[in-house]
N, C-alpha and C positions, 0 to 999 in steps of 0.2 A: 349448567348440568342438565342432563336428558332427563325429562320426566318418565315415569313407568308407562310402558306401551300399553296398548288396549288389551293385548294378549296377557301381559303381566297382571293387569287389573282384573281381567276375567278369570284367571287361575286363582288369584287370591280369593275372589268372590265365591268361586266354586268350592274350594277348600274350606272356606269358613262355613259355607252351608253344609258340607259334609260333616264337619266337627259338630254341628248342631243337630245332626241327624238326617239331613236331607241330602242323599247322595245321588240323586237323579242328575243334576247338572254335571257333577263328576263323571258319571257313567256315560253321559252323553258327550262330554269332552273326549274321553277315552275313544269312544265309538267313532268320533269324528276323525281323530287322528288315525285310527285303524283303517277307516275307509280311504283316507288319503293315501295311506301306504298301499292299499290295494289297487286304487286308481293308478298308482305309479308302478304296478306290477310286483309289489312286494307282498306275498302271501304267506302265512305261516299256517300249515296244515297239521301241526302236532297238536296232541290232545292236551287238556288241562289249561292252566293259565299260560297264556302266550307270553313269550319273551318280549315281543313286540308291545304287548299291553303294559308290561312292567317297564319298559322303556318310555312307553307314553306317560305313565304315572311319573317317572323319574323326570321327564321333561316338565310336568306340571308343577312338581315340587321345586324344580330349579327356577321355574318362572315365578313361583310364589316367593322363593327366597331372594331373587333379583328384585322383585316388587318391593319387598320389605326393606331391603338394603337401600334402595334408591330413596324410598320415603324417609328413612332415618338419616341419609346424607342431606336430603333436602331441608329437613327440620334443623340439622346442625348448621348448614350453610346460613339459613335464615337467622339463626341466633348469633352467629359470628360475623355477618355482614354489618358494617357500620359505616356512616360517613358523617363528615362534619357539615354543619349547617350554620346559618348566620347566628342563631341563638343557642347552639348546643350540638348535639350529635343524634343522629338516628341510628338506632339499633334494632334491626329486624322491624317489627311491625309498631315500635314505639319510639318516642322522642325523649330524651333528657335535655331540658331547656333551662337556661339561667334567667330567672325573673327580675323584676326591677329591684328587689331587695338582695340581689346577688346570692339568692338561694336557688335550688334545683326543683323543678316541677317535672313530672312525668306524664307525657300525653300519648294517647292512643292515636296513631296516625289515620286509622280506618274511620273512626267516629269523630276524630278531633276533640275528644273529651280529655279534660285534665283528671287523671287518677290519683296523683300525689301531689301535694304542694309543700313548698317551704322545707325541702331537705338540705341541711347545711352540708353534708358530706356527698361529693361526687360518688365516691365508692358505694355508698349505700343506694343512691339512685341507680347506679350501674347494676348492682346485684339484683335489686327489684326487677329491673328491665329483663335481665336475664331470665328470671323465673317466669316472668309474664310470657315471654316468647316461647318458654317450654310448655305453655299451657296452664301454668299454676294460676289459681284464682287469688283475688286480692286478699282474702281471708285464709289462704293456705298455710299449712304450718310453716313452710319455708319462708314466705314473705312475713308472716307474723313474728318470727323469730328475728329476722334482721331488723324489722322495725323496733322490736323491743330493745335490741342491742344499740340501735340509733337513738332511742329514747334515753337511755342510761348515758350515752356520750353527751346528748345535747343538755341534759339535766346538769352534769358537771360543768359542761362548758359555760352555760349560763350562771351557774353558781359561781364559777371562777370570775366571771365578768362582774357580777354583783359585789363579790368580796374585794376585787380590785377597786371598784368606785368606792366602796366603804372605807378602804385604807386611804385613798386620796382625801376623802372628807375628813377622817381622823387626823390625818397628817396636817391638814389645814388648820384644824382647830388646836393642834398641839396635844392631842390626846395620845400619849404614848402607850398607854395600857391598852386601849382599844386598837392601836396600830398592831401591837403584838398579837392580840387575839385574832384579828382579821387576816394578818399575814399568814398565820398557821393555817386558818381555814382556806385561804386562797391557795396555798401551796398544796394542801390535801385535794381540793377540788381539781386543781390542774393536773395532778398526777393521776386522779381517777378518770379524768376526761382522756388523758393520753392513753391510758390502758384500754379503755373502751374503744378508742380510735383504732389502735393497733390491732385489735381483734377483728374490727370490720376490715381494715386493710388487707389482714392476711387471708380472709375469705375472698376479698375481691381479687387478689393476686392468684389465688387457686382457681378462679373461674375465667380469668382473661385468657 
């Protein structure tokens, strides 16, 4: 994708200065374009605001809009660009990698720092990485929200594993009363974990 040209960037900078009260650069740009037209033999001698000056301003606004669009497209492309690696996938400026425990870590490719560790669901890691590429901070509302949802899933997931283990122990001992209690708890934890996981997957699908 083509990056914004120097003219686009200059036009954007001049407009931003004008919006902040400093219109000198914008006037200078209009004057430069007027001089360029005069040098080319195009002279407007009518009184008042010149049509050519209006056209010059229109050109500057168009350049500003083009620069803004190019920047937006560049950000979107960065977020959506991904490629598989030996240990996971690179998504924009970050990587999602599977660790020795078969869980997912998120690494910043620029500094090589690991930002998140031990995430069980790939969907959670993907969503966090998307937000990071959009410029969201680690403690942003969006990332905090997905981490909270992931915490709910993981809590019920581990509860289900614990109840499953307790069931096996009770069965080995022949403790049928304990088996019934643990089985009910296992079923509930499994259902809650599945519900939490589905919410995360739905958000993941919406961002893909």
